[in-house]
N, CA, C and O atoms as a Maestro MAE file, in Angstrom:
{
 s_m_m2io_version
 :::
 2.0.0
}

f_m_ct {
 s_m_title
 :::
 protein
 m_atom[268] {
  # First column is atom index #
  i_m_mmod_type
  r_m_x_coord
  r_m_y_coord
  r_m_z_coord
  i_m_residue_number
  s_m_chain_name
  s_m_pdb_residue_name
  s_m_pdb_atom_name
  i_m_atomic_number
  :::
  1 25 -1.247 7.724 3.058 1 A "ALA " " N  " 7
  2 3 -2.243 7.739 1.965 1 A "ALA " " CA " 6
  3 2 -1.245 8.903 0.815 1 A "ALA " " C  " 6
  4 15 -0.682 9.939 1.167 1 A "ALA " " O  " 8
  5 25 -1.285 8.283 -0.640 2 A "ALA " " N  " 7
  6 3 -0.369 9.217 -1.197 2 A "ALA " " CA " 6
  7 2 -0.907 8.940 -2.811 2 A "ALA " " C  " 6
  8 15 -1.446 7.907 -3.207 2 A "ALA " " O  " 8
  9 25 -0.642 10.007 -3.517 3 A "ALA " " N  " 7
  10 3 -1.527 10.251 -5.143 3 A "ALA " " CA " 6
  11 2 -0.334 9.157 -5.666 3 A "ALA " " C  " 6
  12 15 -1.012 8.838 -6.643 3 A "ALA " " O  " 8
  13 25 0.511 8.578 -5.773 4 A "GLU " " N  " 7
  14 3 1.453 7.773 -6.634 4 A "GLU " " CA " 6
  15 2 0.732 6.517 -6.288 4 A "GLU " " C  " 6
  16 15 0.193 6.205 -5.227 4 A "GLU " " O  " 8
  17 25 0.860 5.706 -7.675 5 A "HIS " " N  " 7
  18 3 0.503 4.479 -8.062 5 A "HIS " " CA " 6
  19 2 1.535 3.359 -7.077 5 A "HIS " " C  " 6
  20 15 1.936 2.314 -7.590 5 A "HIS " " O  " 8
  21 25 1.821 3.655 -5.908 6 A "VAL " " N  " 7
  22 3 2.914 2.649 -5.261 6 A "VAL " " CA " 6
  23 2 2.531 2.256 -4.252 6 A "VAL " " C  " 6
  24 15 1.641 3.007 -3.852 6 A "VAL " " O  " 8
  25 25 2.820 1.011 -3.208 7 A "ILE " " N  " 7
  26 3 2.934 1.174 -2.126 7 A "ILE " " CA " 6
  27 2 4.681 0.493 -1.572 7 A "ILE " " C  " 6
  28 15 5.148 -0.621 -1.806 7 A "ILE " " O  " 8
  29 25 5.325 1.680 -0.781 8 A "ARG " " N  " 7
  30 3 6.184 1.148 -0.387 8 A "ARG " " CA " 6
  31 2 6.658 0.755 1.106 8 A "ARG " " C  " 6
  32 15 5.882 1.287 1.900 8 A "ARG " " O  " 8
  33 25 7.644 0.022 1.759 9 A "ILE " " N  " 7
  34 3 7.896 -0.458 2.654 9 A "ILE " " CA " 6
  35 2 9.465 0.485 3.096 9 A "ILE " " C  " 6
  36 15 10.433 0.579 2.342 9 A "ILE " " O  " 8
  37 25 9.373 1.044 4.363 10 A "PHE " " N  " 7
  38 3 10.602 1.795 4.818 10 A "PHE " " CA " 6
  39 2 11.436 0.907 6.113 10 A "PHE " " C  " 6
  40 15 10.903 0.416 7.108 10 A "PHE " " O  " 8
  41 25 12.731 0.885 5.786 11 A "ASP " " N  " 7
  42 3 13.553 0.618 7.226 11 A "ASP " " CA " 6
  43 2 13.082 1.366 8.247 11 A "ASP " " C  " 6
  44 15 13.712 2.405 8.049 11 A "ASP " " O  " 8
  45 25 12.447 1.557 9.155 12 A "ILE " " N  " 7
  46 3 12.123 2.736 10.282 12 A "ILE " " CA " 6
  47 2 13.746 3.250 10.701 12 A "ILE " " C  " 6
  48 15 14.093 4.428 10.615 12 A "ILE " " O  " 8
  49 25 14.459 2.376 11.065 13 A "LYS " " N  " 7
  50 3 15.950 2.821 11.506 13 A "LYS " " CA " 6
  51 2 16.716 3.728 10.387 13 A "LYS " " C  " 6
  52 15 17.208 4.839 10.582 13 A "LYS " " O  " 8
  53 25 16.701 3.075 9.313 14 A "THR " " N  " 7
  54 3 18.028 3.809 8.393 14 A "THR " " CA " 6
  55 2 16.964 4.437 7.336 14 A "THR " " C  " 6
  56 15 17.600 4.991 6.439 14 A "THR " " O  " 8
  57 25 15.630 4.533 7.145 15 A "GLY " " N  " 7
  58 3 14.519 5.268 6.430 15 A "GLY " " CA " 6
  59 2 14.890 4.227 4.909 15 A "GLY " " C  " 6
  60 15 14.112 4.320 3.959 15 A "GLY " " O  " 8
  61 25 15.937 3.417 4.827 16 A "GLN " " N  " 7
  62 3 15.874 2.723 3.193 16 A "GLN " " CA " 6
  63 2 14.687 2.291 2.911 16 A "GLN " " C  " 6
  64 15 13.963 1.764 3.756 16 A "GLN " " O  " 8
  65 25 14.356 2.469 1.679 17 A "GLU " " N  " 7
  66 3 13.286 1.588 0.916 17 A "GLU " " CA " 6
  67 2 13.866 0.252 0.754 17 A "GLU " " C  " 6
  68 15 14.986 0.061 0.278 17 A "GLU " " O  " 8
  69 25 12.798 -0.983 1.305 18 A "LEU " " N  " 7
  70 3 12.803 -2.095 1.408 18 A "LEU " " CA " 6
  71 2 12.245 -2.846 0.194 18 A "LEU " " C  " 6
  72 15 12.658 -3.906 -0.277 18 A "LEU " " O  " 8
  73 25 11.360 -2.186 -0.161 19 A "TRP " " N  " 7
  74 3 10.296 -3.178 -1.280 19 A "TRP " " CA " 6
  75 2 9.204 -2.157 -1.813 19 A "TRP " " C  " 6
  76 15 8.786 -1.326 -1.006 19 A "TRP " " O  " 8
  77 25 8.800 -2.155 -2.872 20 A "LYS " " N  " 7
  78 3 8.009 -1.554 -3.083 20 A "LYS " " CA " 6
  79 2 6.955 -2.377 -4.661 20 A "LYS " " C  " 6
  80 15 7.297 -3.020 -5.653 20 A "LYS " " O  " 8
  81 25 5.561 -1.859 -4.093 21 A "HIS " " N  " 7
  82 3 4.467 -2.552 -5.567 21 A "HIS " " CA " 6
  83 2 3.817 -1.532 -5.991 21 A "HIS " " C  " 6
  84 15 3.022 -0.814 -5.384 21 A "HIS " " O  " 8
  85 25 4.231 -1.482 -7.204 22 A "GLN " " N  " 7
  86 3 3.070 -1.047 -8.231 22 A "GLN " " CA " 6
  87 2 1.409 -1.194 -8.260 22 A "GLN " " C  " 6
  88 15 0.768 -2.181 -8.621 22 A "GLN " " O  " 8
  89 25 0.952 -0.039 -7.820 23 A "LEU " " N  " 7
  90 3 -0.449 -0.289 -7.886 23 A "LEU " " CA " 6
  91 2 -1.408 0.284 -9.016 23 A "LEU " " C  " 6
  92 15 -1.123 1.280 -9.681 23 A "LEU " " O  " 8
  93 25 -2.602 -0.469 -9.165 24 A "PRO " " N  " 7
  94 3 -3.763 -0.080 -9.851 24 A "PRO " " CA " 6
  95 2 -4.104 1.081 -10.390 24 A "PRO " " C  " 6
  96 15 -4.481 1.409 -11.515 24 A "PRO " " O  " 8
  97 25 -3.824 1.893 -8.968 25 A "ALA " " N  " 7
  98 3 -4.358 3.406 -9.022 25 A "ALA " " CA " 6
  99 2 -3.590 3.841 -7.308 25 A "ALA " " C  " 6
  100 15 -2.951 3.148 -6.517 25 A "ALA " " O  " 8
  101 25 -3.948 5.025 -7.276 26 A "ALA " " N  " 7
  102 3 -3.442 5.539 -6.299 26 A "ALA " " CA " 6
  103 2 -4.166 5.090 -4.747 26 A "ALA " " C  " 6
  104 15 -5.377 4.908 -4.621 26 A "ALA " " O  " 8
  105 25 -3.151 4.954 -3.608 27 A "ALA " " N  " 7
  106 3 -3.806 4.166 -2.663 27 A "ALA " " CA " 6
  107 2 -3.978 5.584 -1.959 27 A "ALA " " C  " 6
  108 15 -2.957 6.176 -1.610 27 A "ALA " " O  " 8
  109 25 -5.189 6.135 -1.743 28 A "MET " " N  " 7
  110 3 -5.468 7.358 -0.717 28 A "MET " " CA " 6
  111 2 -6.044 6.859 0.113 28 A "MET " " C  " 6
  112 15 -7.262 7.030 0.159 28 A "MET " " O  " 8
  113 25 -5.399 6.068 1.065 29 A "ALA " " N  " 7
  114 3 -5.506 5.428 2.424 29 A "ALA " " CA " 6
  115 2 -4.566 5.271 3.066 29 A "ALA " " C  " 6
  116 15 -3.462 5.556 2.603 29 A "ALA " " O  " 8
  117 25 -4.707 4.789 4.283 30 A "THR " " N  " 7
  118 3 -3.267 4.526 5.087 30 A "THR " " CA " 6
  119 2 -3.229 3.244 5.158 30 A "THR " " C  " 6
  120 15 -4.312 2.909 5.638 30 A "THR " " O  " 8
  121 25 -2.618 2.362 4.959 31 A "PRO " " N  " 7
  122 3 -2.276 0.671 4.958 31 A "PRO " " CA " 6
  123 2 -2.517 0.878 6.501 31 A "PRO " " C  " 6
  124 15 -2.447 1.842 7.265 31 A "PRO " " O  " 8
  125 25 -2.936 -0.892 6.657 32 A "MET " " N  " 7
  126 3 -2.847 -1.387 8.004 32 A "MET " " CA " 6
  127 2 -2.152 -3.071 7.784 32 A "MET " " C  " 6
  128 15 -2.214 -3.987 6.964 32 A "MET " " O  " 8
  129 25 -1.587 -2.803 8.891 33 A "SER " " N  " 7
  130 3 -0.520 -4.306 9.237 33 A "SER " " CA " 6
  131 2 -1.425 -4.975 10.163 33 A "SER " " C  " 6
  132 15 -2.227 -4.470 10.948 33 A "SER " " O  " 8
  133 25 -1.206 -5.979 9.976 34 A "TYR " " N  " 7
  134 3 -1.622 -7.096 10.831 34 A "TYR " " CA " 6
  135 2 -0.685 -8.327 10.519 34 A "TYR " " C  " 6
  136 15 0.138 -8.448 9.610 34 A "TYR " " O  " 8
  137 25 -1.096 -9.358 11.695 35 A "GLU " " N  " 7
  138 3 -0.410 -10.430 11.864 35 A "GLU " " CA " 6
  139 2 -1.706 -12.033 11.807 35 A "GLU " " C  " 6
  140 15 -2.869 -12.018 12.212 35 A "GLU " " O  " 8
  141 25 -1.231 -12.785 11.407 36 A "VAL " " N  " 7
  142 3 -2.186 -14.342 11.238 36 A "VAL " " CA " 6
  143 2 -0.946 -15.400 11.403 36 A "VAL " " C  " 6
  144 15 0.016 -15.298 10.642 36 A "VAL " " O  " 8
  145 25 -0.977 -16.239 12.235 37 A "ASP " " N  " 7
  146 3 -0.380 -17.116 12.600 37 A "ASP " " CA " 6
  147 2 1.039 -16.712 12.333 37 A "ASP " " C  " 6
  148 15 1.630 -17.481 11.575 37 A "ASP " " O  " 8
  149 25 1.591 -15.889 12.690 38 A "GLY " " N  " 7
  150 3 3.276 -15.455 12.800 38 A "GLY " " CA " 6
  151 2 2.942 -14.421 11.550 38 A "GLY " " C  " 6
  152 15 3.096 -13.215 11.744 38 A "GLY " " O  " 8
  153 25 2.620 -14.759 10.649 39 A "VAL " " N  " 7
  154 3 2.875 -14.188 9.097 39 A "VAL " " CA " 6
  155 2 2.577 -12.539 9.270 39 A "VAL " " C  " 6
  156 15 1.577 -12.400 9.974 39 A "VAL " " O  " 8
  157 25 3.087 -11.367 8.883 40 A "GLN " " N  " 7
  158 3 2.534 -10.462 8.682 40 A "GLN " " CA " 6
  159 2 1.809 -10.117 7.412 40 A "GLN " " C  " 6
  160 15 1.995 -10.718 6.354 40 A "GLN " " O  " 8
  161 25 1.043 -9.201 7.560 41 A "TYR " " N  " 7
  162 3 0.549 -8.599 6.232 41 A "TYR " " CA " 6
  163 2 0.061 -7.055 6.233 41 A "TYR " " C  " 6
  164 15 -0.248 -6.471 7.271 41 A "TYR " " O  " 8
  165 25 0.025 -6.389 4.784 42 A "ILE " " N  " 7
  166 3 -0.387 -5.173 4.678 42 A "ILE " " CA " 6
  167 2 -1.721 -5.146 4.008 42 A "ILE " " C  " 6
  168 15 -1.908 -5.925 3.073 42 A "ILE " " O  " 8
  169 25 -2.300 -4.648 4.240 43 A "THR " " N  " 7
  170 3 -3.554 -4.260 3.345 43 A "THR " " CA " 6
  171 2 -4.037 -2.703 3.263 43 A "THR " " C  " 6
  172 15 -4.092 -1.932 4.221 43 A "THR " " O  " 8
  173 25 -4.343 -2.438 2.035 44 A "VAL " " N  " 7
  174 3 -4.427 -1.058 1.497 44 A "VAL " " CA " 6
  175 2 -5.691 -0.901 0.654 44 A "VAL " " C  " 6
  176 15 -5.985 -1.642 -0.285 44 A "VAL " " O  " 8
  177 25 -6.463 0.221 1.119 45 A "ALA " " N  " 7
  178 3 -7.621 0.358 -0.045 45 A "ALA " " CA " 6
  179 2 -7.049 1.206 -1.366 45 A "ALA " " C  " 6
  180 15 -6.321 2.198 -1.411 45 A "ALA " " O  " 8
  181 25 -7.568 0.550 -2.246 46 A "VAL " " N  " 7
  182 3 -6.365 1.549 -3.726 46 A "VAL " " CA " 6
  183 2 -7.934 1.876 -4.225 46 A "VAL " " C  " 6
  184 15 -8.836 1.056 -4.392 46 A "VAL " " O  " 8
  185 25 -7.976 3.260 -4.402 47 A "GLY " " N  " 7
  186 3 -9.460 3.549 -5.182 47 A "GLY " " CA " 6
  187 2 -9.136 5.133 -5.811 47 A "GLY " " C  " 6
  188 15 -9.981 5.652 -6.541 47 A "GLY " " O  " 8
  189 25 -7.905 5.830 -5.489 48 A "GLY " " N  " 7
  190 3 -7.903 6.936 -6.708 48 A "GLY " " CA " 6
  191 2 -8.716 8.023 -5.941 48 A "GLY " " C  " 6
  192 15 -9.321 7.824 -4.887 48 A "GLY " " O  " 8
  193 25 -8.626 9.469 -6.776 49 A "HIS " " N  " 7
  194 3 -9.899 10.284 -6.055 49 A "HIS " " CA " 6
  195 2 -10.652 10.728 -7.631 49 A "HIS " " C  " 6
  196 15 -9.825 10.908 -8.526 49 A "HIS " " O  " 8
  197 25 -11.281 10.808 -7.799 50 A "ASP " " N  " 7
  198 3 -11.921 11.683 -9.110 50 A "ASP " " CA " 6
  199 2 -12.189 13.114 -8.924 50 A "ASP " " C  " 6
  200 15 -12.377 13.880 -9.869 50 A "ASP " " O  " 8
  201 25 -12.204 13.457 -7.700 51 A "GLN " " N  " 7
  202 3 -12.034 14.836 -7.820 51 A "GLN " " CA " 6
  203 2 -10.869 15.655 -7.743 51 A "GLN " " C  " 6
  204 15 -10.860 16.876 -7.590 51 A "GLN " " O  " 8
  205 25 -9.940 14.938 -7.854 52 A "LEU " " N  " 7
  206 3 -8.445 15.487 -8.140 52 A "LEU " " CA " 6
  207 2 -8.079 15.068 -9.281 52 A "LEU " " C  " 6
  208 15 -6.906 15.189 -9.635 52 A "LEU " " O  " 8
  209 25 -9.040 14.484 -10.085 53 A "GLY " " N  " 7
  210 3 -8.538 14.383 -11.317 53 A "GLY " " CA " 6
  211 2 -7.670 12.988 -11.787 53 A "GLY " " C  " 6
  212 15 -7.207 12.799 -12.911 53 A "GLY " " O  " 8
  213 25 -7.563 11.938 -10.462 54 A "MET " " N  " 7
  214 3 -7.110 10.778 -10.578 54 A "MET " " CA " 6
  215 2 -7.841 9.638 -11.152 54 A "MET " " C  " 6
  216 15 -9.063 9.491 -11.163 54 A "MET " " O  " 8
  217 25 -6.775 8.698 -11.716 55 A "GLU " " N  " 7
  218 3 -7.984 7.124 -12.422 55 A "GLU " " CA " 6
  219 2 -8.386 6.900 -10.824 55 A "GLU " " C  " 6
  220 15 -7.849 7.075 -9.731 55 A "GLU " " O  " 8
  221 25 -9.563 6.443 -11.305 56 A "ARG " " N  " 7
  222 3 -10.254 5.727 -10.011 56 A "ARG " " CA " 6
  223 2 -10.291 4.085 -10.240 56 A "ARG " " C  " 6
  224 15 -10.406 3.388 -11.249 56 A "ARG " " O  " 8
  225 25 -10.164 3.843 -9.060 57 A "GLY " " N  " 7
  226 3 -9.882 1.930 -8.873 57 A "GLY " " CA " 6
  227 2 -11.141 1.594 -7.753 57 A "GLY " " C  " 6
  228 15 -11.923 2.334 -7.155 57 A "GLY " " O  " 8
  229 25 -10.978 0.360 -7.767 58 A "ASP " " N  " 7
  230 3 -12.100 -0.373 -6.596 58 A "ASP " " CA " 6
  231 2 -11.323 -1.745 -6.079 58 A "ASP " " C  " 6
  232 15 -11.640 -2.879 -6.438 58 A "ASP " " O  " 8
  233 25 -10.146 -1.391 -5.082 59 A "TYR " " N  " 7
  234 3 -9.313 -2.672 -4.937 59 A "TYR " " CA " 6
  235 2 -9.281 -2.393 -3.647 59 A "TYR " " C  " 6
  236 15 -9.397 -1.248 -3.211 59 A "TYR " " O  " 8
  237 25 -9.055 -3.849 -2.643 60 A "LEU " " N  " 7
  238 3 -8.466 -3.850 -1.464 60 A "LEU " " CA " 6
  239 2 -7.628 -4.739 -1.706 60 A "LEU " " C  " 6
  240 15 -7.966 -5.919 -1.803 60 A "LEU " " O  " 8
  241 25 -6.358 -4.321 -1.850 61 A "MET " " N  " 7
  242 3 -4.995 -5.058 -1.774 61 A "MET " " CA " 6
  243 2 -4.100 -5.526 -0.525 61 A "MET " " C  " 6
  244 15 -4.056 -4.789 0.460 61 A "MET " " O  " 8
  245 25 -3.385 -6.733 -0.541 62 A "THR " " N  " 7
  246 3 -2.988 -7.303 0.557 62 A "THR " " CA " 6
  247 2 -1.559 -7.914 0.201 62 A "THR " " C  " 6
  248 15 -1.399 -8.650 -0.773 62 A "THR " " O  " 8
  249 25 -0.756 -7.626 0.882 63 A "PHE " " N  " 7
  250 3 0.628 -8.312 0.547 63 A "PHE " " CA " 6
  251 2 0.914 -9.125 1.977 63 A "PHE " " C  " 6
  252 15 0.472 -8.871 3.098 63 A "PHE " " O  " 8
  253 25 1.981 -10.398 1.462 64 A "ARG " " N  " 7
  254 3 2.348 -10.777 2.528 64 A "ARG " " CA " 6
  255 2 3.600 -10.612 2.676 64 A "ARG " " C  " 6
  256 15 4.354 -10.765 1.716 64 A "ARG " " O  " 8
  257 25 4.075 -10.254 3.958 65 A "ILE " " N  " 7
  258 3 5.567 -9.685 3.957 65 A "ILE " " CA " 6
  259 2 6.276 -10.776 4.804 65 A "ILE " " C  " 6
  260 15 5.833 -11.244 5.853 65 A "ILE " " O  " 8
  261 25 7.465 -11.121 4.183 66 A "GLY " " N  " 7
  262 3 8.142 -12.265 4.630 66 A "GLY " " CA " 6
  263 2 7.608 -13.560 4.178 66 A "GLY " " C  " 6
  264 15 6.820 -13.661 3.237 66 A "GLY " " O  " 8
  265 25 8.122 -14.694 4.971 67 A "LYS " " N  " 7
  266 3 7.705 -16.085 4.586 67 A "LYS " " CA " 6
  267 2 6.581 -16.454 5.132 67 A "LYS " " C  " 6
  268 15 6.120 -17.572 4.903 67 A "LYS " " O  " 8
  :::
 }
 m_bond[267] {
  # First column is bond index #
  i_m_from
  i_m_to
  i_m_order
  :::
  1 1 2 1
  2 2 3 1
  3 3 4 2
  4 3 5 1
  5 5 6 1
  6 6 7 1
  7 7 8 2
  8 7 9 1
  9 9 10 1
  10 10 11 1
  11 11 12 2
  12 11 13 1
  13 13 14 1
  14 14 15 1
  15 15 16 2
  16 15 17 1
  17 17 18 1
  18 18 19 1
  19 19 20 2
  20 19 21 1
  21 21 22 1
  22 22 23 1
  23 23 24 2
  24 23 25 1
  25 25 26 1
  26 26 27 1
  27 27 28 2
  28 27 29 1
  29 29 30 1
  30 30 31 1
  31 31 32 2
  32 31 33 1
  33 33 34 1
  34 34 35 1
  35 35 36 2
  36 35 37 1
  37 37 38 1
  38 38 39 1
  39 39 40 2
  40 39 41 1
  41 41 42 1
  42 42 43 1
  43 43 44 2
  44 43 45 1
  45 45 46 1
  46 46 47 1
  47 47 48 2
  48 47 49 1
  49 49 50 1
  50 50 51 1
  51 51 52 2
  52 51 53 1
  53 53 54 1
  54 54 55 1
  55 55 56 2
  56 55 57 1
  57 57 58 1
  58 58 59 1
  59 59 60 2
  60 59 61 1
  61 61 62 1
  62 62 63 1
  63 63 64 2
  64 63 65 1
  65 65 66 1
  66 66 67 1
  67 67 68 2
  68 67 69 1
  69 69 70 1
  70 70 71 1
  71 71 72 2
  72 71 73 1
  73 73 74 1
  74 74 75 1
  75 75 76 2
  76 75 77 1
  77 77 78 1
  78 78 79 1
  79 79 80 2
  80 79 81 1
  81 81 82 1
  82 82 83 1
  83 83 84 2
  84 83 85 1
  85 85 86 1
  86 86 87 1
  87 87 88 2
  88 87 89 1
  89 89 90 1
  90 90 91 1
  91 91 92 2
  92 91 93 1
  93 93 94 1
  94 94 95 1
  95 95 96 2
  96 95 97 1
  97 97 98 1
  98 98 99 1
  99 99 100 2
  100 99 101 1
  101 101 102 1
  102 102 103 1
  103 103 104 2
  104 103 105 1
  105 105 106 1
  106 106 107 1
  107 107 108 2
  108 107 109 1
  109 109 110 1
  110 110 111 1
  111 111 112 2
  112 111 113 1
  113 113 114 1
  114 114 115 1
  115 115 116 2
  116 115 117 1
  117 117 118 1
  118 118 119 1
  119 119 120 2
  120 119 121 1
  121 121 122 1
  122 122 123 1
  123 123 124 2
  124 123 125 1
  125 125 126 1
  126 126 127 1
  127 127 128 2
  128 127 129 1
  129 129 130 1
  130 130 131 1
  131 131 132 2
  132 131 133 1
  133 133 134 1
  134 134 135 1
  135 135 136 2
  136 135 137 1
  137 137 138 1
  138 138 139 1
  139 139 140 2
  140 139 141 1
  141 141 142 1
  142 142 143 1
  143 143 144 2
  144 143 145 1
  145 145 146 1
  146 146 147 1
  147 147 148 2
  148 147 149 1
  149 149 150 1
  150 150 151 1
  151 151 152 2
  152 151 153 1
  153 153 154 1
  154 154 155 1
  155 155 156 2
  156 155 157 1
  157 157 158 1
  158 158 159 1
  159 159 160 2
  160 159 161 1
  161 161 162 1
  162 162 163 1
  163 163 164 2
  164 163 165 1
  165 165 166 1
  166 166 167 1
  167 167 168 2
  168 167 169 1
  169 169 170 1
  170 170 171 1
  171 171 172 2
  172 171 173 1
  173 173 174 1
  174 174 175 1
  175 175 176 2
  176 175 177 1
  177 177 178 1
  178 178 179 1
  179 179 180 2
  180 179 181 1
  181 181 182 1
  182 182 183 1
  183 183 184 2
  184 183 185 1
  185 185 186 1
  186 186 187 1
  187 187 188 2
  188 187 189 1
  189 189 190 1
  190 190 191 1
  191 191 192 2
  192 191 193 1
  193 193 194 1
  194 194 195 1
  195 195 196 2
  196 195 197 1
  197 197 198 1
  198 198 199 1
  199 199 200 2
  200 199 201 1
  201 201 202 1
  202 202 203 1
  203 203 204 2
  204 203 205 1
  205 205 206 1
  206 206 207 1
  207 207 208 2
  208 207 209 1
  209 209 210 1
  210 210 211 1
  211 211 212 2
  212 211 213 1
  213 213 214 1
  214 214 215 1
  215 215 216 2
  216 215 217 1
  217 217 218 1
  218 218 219 1
  219 219 220 2
  220 219 221 1
  221 221 222 1
  222 222 223 1
  223 223 224 2
  224 223 225 1
  225 225 226 1
  226 226 227 1
  227 227 228 2
  228 227 229 1
  229 229 230 1
  230 230 231 1
  231 231 232 2
  232 231 233 1
  233 233 234 1
  234 234 235 1
  235 235 236 2
  236 235 237 1
  237 237 238 1
  238 238 239 1
  239 239 240 2
  240 239 241 1
  241 241 242 1
  242 242 243 1
  243 243 244 2
  244 243 245 1
  245 245 246 1
  246 246 247 1
  247 247 248 2
  248 247 249 1
  249 249 250 1
  250 250 251 1
  251 251 252 2
  252 251 253 1
  253 253 254 1
  254 254 255 1
  255 255 256 2
  256 255 257 1
  257 257 258 1
  258 258 259 1
  259 259 260 2
  260 259 261 1
  261 261 262 1
  262 262 263 1
  263 263 264 2
  264 263 265 1
  265 265 266 1
  266 266 267 1
  267 267 268 2
  :::
 }
}
């Protein structure tokens, strides 16, 4: 969960940022990773937080990782 409007993927061995994508609001949730037919996906709820003065959203965003 982060207050910024970006989701990022890092290499767990080096810490290097491998990929990032701008979001329409803050993803105040932990992303979920899963695999279907050998393809990895990342899904995250993107909703912001009105009590923290953030822009609100109502999105469930899924990204396909790799081929």
